[in-house]
C-alpha distance (Angstrom), angle and dihedral (degrees) to the residues before:
residue distance angle dihedral
M1 . . .
K2 3.74 . .
R3 3.78 119.7 .
F4 3.77 109.4 -102.2
W5 3.80 101.8 168.7
K6 3.83 133.0 80.3
S7 3.78 101.3 -158.0
A8 3.84 137.8 22.6
A9 3.77 123.8 -160.6
A10 3.85 141.2 173.0
V11 3.78 109.3 -121.8
S12 3.78 126.8 -166.4
S13 3.79 113.9 -122.1
S14 3.78 139.2 168.5
G15 3.77 93.5 -88.8
G16 3.78 97.3 43.0
W17 3.85 125.9 -82.2
S18 3.79 126.0 -15.8
I19 3.81 128.4 -165.1
E20 3.83 115.5 -125.1
L21 3.79 128.7 -168.2
D22 3.80 110.3 -157.7
G23 3.79 87.4 -19.6
R24 3.79 95.1 -50.5
P25 3.82 119.8 114.7
V26 3.81 119.6 -114.5
R27 3.73 117.9 -126.4
T28 3.79 132.5 -158.0
P29 3.83 123.3 -113.1
A30 3.80 87.2 -95.1
R31 3.83 88.8 52.6
A32 3.77 96.9 -109.6
L33 3.78 118.3 142.3
L34 3.79 108.2 -92.7
Q35 3.77 97.4 -124.5
V36 3.78 133.8 151.8
G37 3.80 135.9 -175.7
P38 3.89 107.5 -132.9
E39 3.79 115.8 65.7
P40 3.87 93.9 -142.5
L41 3.85 91.1 59.2
A42 3.82 91.3 46.1
R43 3.83 90.6 52.3
A44 3.78 92.0 47.3
V45 3.79 91.3 51.0
A46 3.82 90.5 48.6
E47 3.78 88.5 51.1
E48 3.80 89.9 57.0
W49 3.78 90.2 55.2
G50 3.76 91.8 45.0
A51 3.79 91.8 51.9
T52 3.77 95.3 50.0
G53 3.77 116.0 119.5
E54 3.79 128.0 -138.4
T55 3.81 90.5 -65.7
V56 3.79 122.4 44.3
D57 3.83 113.2 -120.3
P58 3.82 110.6 -168.7
R59 3.82 91.2 -158.4
S60 3.78 89.4 64.8
M61 3.83 90.9 54.7
P62 3.83 104.1 57.9
L63 3.81 96.0 150.0
T64 3.79 89.8 53.4
G65 3.81 89.5 49.3
L66 3.82 92.9 51.9
T67 3.78 90.7 47.3
N68 3.80 89.5 51.9
A69 3.82 89.3 49.2
A70 3.75 91.6 50.7
L71 3.80 94.1 51.9
D72 3.81 100.3 35.7
R73 3.82 104.9 31.5
V74 3.79 108.4 23.6
Q75 3.79 107.6 28.7
P76 3.84 97.1 59.6
D77 3.85 91.5 60.8
A78 3.79 108.7 4.9
E79 3.78 93.9 162.6
T80 3.83 93.8 59.1
F81 3.81 91.3 43.2
A82 3.81 91.2 51.7
A83 3.80 92.0 48.7
G84 3.81 91.7 53.0
L85 3.82 91.5 48.1
A86 3.80 92.2 48.7
K87 3.79 90.9 60.2
Y88 3.73 89.0 77.5
G89 3.78 86.4 73.7
E90 3.81 88.7 68.7
S91 3.81 91.4 67.6
D92 3.78 108.5 18.3
L93 3.80 116.7 -179.5
L94 3.77 90.7 -127.3
T95 3.80 93.2 64.7
Y96 3.84 96.4 58.0
R97 3.78 111.6 78.2
A98 3.79 136.7 -176.4
D99 3.82 117.8 -113.2
A100 3.82 92.5 -153.2
P101 3.01 155.4 66.7
Q102 3.82 95.6 38.1
A103 3.84 91.8 -136.7
L104 3.82 90.6 59.8
V105 3.80 92.3 44.3
E106 3.80 89.3 54.4
R107 3.82 94.6 46.5
Q108 3.77 91.5 50.6
A109 3.80 90.6 51.0
A110 3.81 90.9 46.9
E111 3.82 94.6 51.1
W112 3.79 102.9 29.1
D113 3.80 104.0 37.8
P114 3.84 93.4 66.2
L115 3.80 90.9 54.7
L116 3.80 92.9 50.1
L117 3.82 90.2 46.3
W118 3.76 90.0 53.6
A119 3.76 91.6 50.5
R120 3.80 91.8 47.5
R121 3.80 90.7 54.5
R122 3.81 97.0 38.5
Y123 3.80 97.6 49.6
D124 3.82 101.3 21.5
I125 3.80 92.0 -120.1
D126 3.83 139.0 127.4
F127 3.78 133.8 -141.0
V128 3.77 136.5 -141.4
V129 3.81 105.5 -132.3
T130 3.81 115.4 -162.4
Q131 3.77 140.6 178.7
G132 3.80 118.0 -120.7
I133 3.80 132.1 18.8
S134 3.84 102.0 -79.8
Y135 3.78 110.6 121.5
V136 3.79 115.1 -100.0
P137 3.85 117.9 -177.3
Q138 3.78 120.8 -123.9
P139 3.80 122.8 -133.3
A140 3.72 113.7 -77.1
A141 3.80 91.3 -123.3
T142 3.78 91.2 54.8
V143 3.80 92.9 51.2
F144 3.80 90.4 46.3
R145 3.79 97.4 49.8
L146 3.79 94.8 45.3
A147 3.79 88.0 50.4
Q148 3.81 89.1 51.8
A149 3.85 89.7 52.9
V150 3.76 91.4 52.5
A151 3.80 95.1 43.1
A152 3.85 90.3 55.0
M153 3.82 90.7 64.8
D154 3.81 123.8 96.6
P155 3.83 121.2 -123.0
F156 3.81 94.3 -92.7
R157 3.78 94.0 51.4
L158 3.78 90.1 45.4
A159 3.77 90.3 54.3
G160 3.76 92.4 53.2
L161 3.82 93.4 42.3
S162 3.87 89.0 50.5
S163 3.84 92.6 60.1
L164 3.74 90.9 49.1
V165 3.75 93.9 48.8
T166 3.82 98.2 44.5
I167 3.81 93.5 44.3
G168 3.81 95.9 46.3
S169 3.78 100.4 29.2
S170 3.73 90.4 -134.7
L171 3.81 126.4 108.5
V172 3.77 90.4 -175.7
G173 3.79 92.8 53.7
A174 3.75 91.8 47.5
L175 3.77 93.5 50.2
A176 3.81 90.7 49.5
V177 3.81 89.4 55.7
A178 3.82 92.4 44.4
E179 3.79 92.5 51.2
E180 3.81 92.8 43.2
A181 3.85 92.0 -116.4
M182 3.76 90.9 127.8
A183 3.84 133.9 24.0
P184 3.81 115.1 -110.6
E185 3.76 93.2 -118.8
Q186 3.78 91.7 52.8
A187 3.78 91.8 47.8
W188 3.79 91.6 48.9
S189 3.76 89.8 52.2
A190 3.79 90.4 52.5
V191 3.79 97.9 48.1
T192 3.84 92.8 46.8
L193 3.72 95.8 44.3
D194 3.85 94.5 112.7
E195 3.75 92.0 50.2
R196 3.78 93.4 49.2
W197 3.77 89.5 48.4
S198 3.84 90.4 54.1
Q199 3.82 90.7 50.8
E200 3.82 91.2 50.7
K201 3.79 91.6 49.4
W202 3.77 102.2 38.5
G203 3.76 103.7 21.1
V204 3.78 133.8 -107.9
D205 3.82 119.9 -57.8
V206 3.81 109.3 -153.0
E207 3.83 95.7 -140.1
A208 3.77 92.7 43.9
E209 3.81 91.6 48.7
A210 3.81 90.1 50.5
A211 3.80 92.1 50.0
L212 3.83 90.2 48.8
E213 3.75 91.9 50.6
N214 3.81 91.2 50.5
R215 3.83 89.7 51.7
R216 3.80 88.6 48.8
G217 3.83 89.9 54.7
D218 3.80 91.1 51.1
F219 3.77 91.6 46.6
M220 3.79 93.3 51.7
A221 3.78 91.9 45.0
A222 3.83 90.2 54.6
A223 3.77 90.3 48.6
R224 3.82 91.0 50.9
F225 3.85 89.5 46.6
L226 3.85 88.6 57.3
E227 3.83 91.3 44.5
L228 3.85 91.1 53.2
L229 3.80 89.9 50.5
R230 3.80 88.4 58.2
S231 3.83 92.8 49.6
């Protein structure tokens, strides 16, 4: 899509804040009014539209994309969306450990154990930690309480959490970021530990490095989205 507007602005409305281009409201791909609650998020979304060049590049507008997802994908059936997202708690990345080499075992413990400890205390749950990649079920109470934590979120927070979970393969890591228990950069370091280890051991592949950096950008955008919702 070519840019057709001169100015973008966040405008207060009865349902929160809308985004207008030259005075006309922006709509989502499903034609819903692009409207958010917190003013800081609305202004950040408007800034994305204002910074767009002659051709619209969706990848340069992650906050707009997450807002669209919240309104079009999550809001129509938030309960089902939350249930699907909560299933990541049944096989969280942080519970599957290497058995060798010892240096990797120790790094996983150093970066992943604090996250699991936080979740244990925060939700009064426990985890089964295993070595290898064979599926091992988590306690029913753990799965249930993590699902409760996800279900308590509104559609916008679910949209932001979804990106963190799917990019990092860790519901625990995503919840830690969403609840401000861990800084996004620290959480990113934790969920990409295995990939960074491979790079250190085998060298950096240019394409893999670019893909990892793109994922990092999306992860940080989702973390910022959640931060703006708290503003």
